[in-house]
C-alpha positions as CSV (number, residue, x, y, z in Angstrom):
1,M,-20.4,-22.8,-34.0
2,K,-22.9,-19.8,-34.2
3,N,-25.0,-21.3,-31.4
4,L,-21.8,-20.9,-28.8
5,K,-21.1,-17.3,-30.5
6,N,-24.9,-16.5,-29.8
7,I,-24.6,-17.7,-26.0
8,L,-21.5,-15.7,-25.6
9,I,-22.8,-12.4,-27.2
10,V,-25.7,-13.0,-24.7
11,T,-23.5,-13.7,-21.6
12,A,-21.3,-10.8,-22.3
13,G,-24.6,-8.6,-22.6
14,I,-25.9,-10.1,-19.1
15,A,-22.6,-8.9,-17.5
16,V,-22.6,-5.6,-18.8
17,F,-25.9,-5.2,-18.0
18,A,-25.6,-6.5,-14.3
19,L,-22.8,-4.3,-13.8
20,V,-23.9,-1.3,-15.0
21,S,-27.4,-1.6,-12.8
22,S,-24.7,-2.5,-9.9
23,C,-23.4,0.8,-10.3
24,N,-26.1,2.6,-9.9
25,K,-27.4,0.8,-7.0
26,S,-24.9,1.6,-5.0
27,D,-25.2,5.9,-6.0
28,S,-28.8,5.4,-4.5
29,G,-28.0,3.3,-1.8
30,S,-25.3,6.0,-0.2
31,S,-27.8,9.1,-1.4
32,A,-30.4,7.0,1.3
33,Q,-27.6,6.5,3.9
34,V,-26.8,10.4,3.8
35,E,-30.4,10.9,3.9
36,E,-30.9,8.6,7.3
37,E,-28.0,10.2,8.5
38,H,-29.3,13.9,8.3
39,S,-32.5,13.0,9.3
40,G,-31.1,12.3,12.9
41,H,-29.7,15.9,12.6
42,A,-33.3,17.8,13.7
43,Q,-33.6,15.4,17.5
44,M,-30.1,16.3,18.4
45,A,-30.2,17.8,21.5
46,A,-26.8,17.4,23.0
47,K,-24.2,20.4,22.0
48,Y,-21.0,18.8,24.2
49,V,-19.1,15.8,23.6
50,C,-16.2,14.2,24.9
51,P,-13.1,13.9,22.4
52,M,-12.3,10.8,23.8
53,H,-15.7,9.5,25.0
54,A,-18.2,10.1,22.1
55,K,-20.9,8.3,24.5
56,I,-20.2,11.4,27.2
57,T,-22.7,14.2,26.0
58,S,-24.2,17.4,27.3
59,D,-26.3,20.4,26.8
60,K,-24.2,22.7,28.8
61,P,-20.3,22.8,28.8
62,G,-18.4,20.7,31.3
63,K,-15.9,17.6,32.0
64,C,-16.2,14.2,30.7
65,S,-17.1,12.0,33.6
66,E,-15.1,9.0,32.6
67,C,-11.6,11.0,31.7
68,G,-12.3,14.9,33.0
69,M,-11.7,16.7,29.4
70,A,-13.4,19.5,28.8
71,L,-16.7,18.7,26.6
72,K,-16.1,20.0,22.8
73,E,-18.9,21.8,21.2
74,T,-20.4,20.0,18.7
75,G,-22.1,21.9,15.4
76,A,-25.8,22.9,15.5
77,A,-28.6,20.7,14.1
78,G,-28.3,21.2,10.4
79,D,-24.5,21.9,10.7
80,H,-22.5,19.9,8.1
81,S,-19.4,21.8,8.4
82,K,-17.6,19.4,11.0
83,H,-18.2,16.1,8.7
84,D,-17.9,14.8,5.1
85,H,-20.5,13.4,3.2
C-alpha cells in the first residue's frame, strides 16, 4: 500500500511538471513565430495589394489584374497597426 502511494505521488509530480513545462514551451514558441513574422517586414517591397487576391501586389497604385479592383495601400515596413500579434 505504501509503495502504491509513492508511485501515485511520483506520477502526479511528473504530470504536473509536464503540464507546467508544456505551458512555457508554447509561450516561447509563439514569440519565436512573431519574431519570424517580423523579420520579413524589412524585406517587404510591395506597398499595394488587392483586397481579394493577396498574391497580386505592386509598389505603386493600380488595379488588380485578376478582378480590376483598386489595389489598397499596405502599412509601411515595421508598421504593425494593421495586424494583431
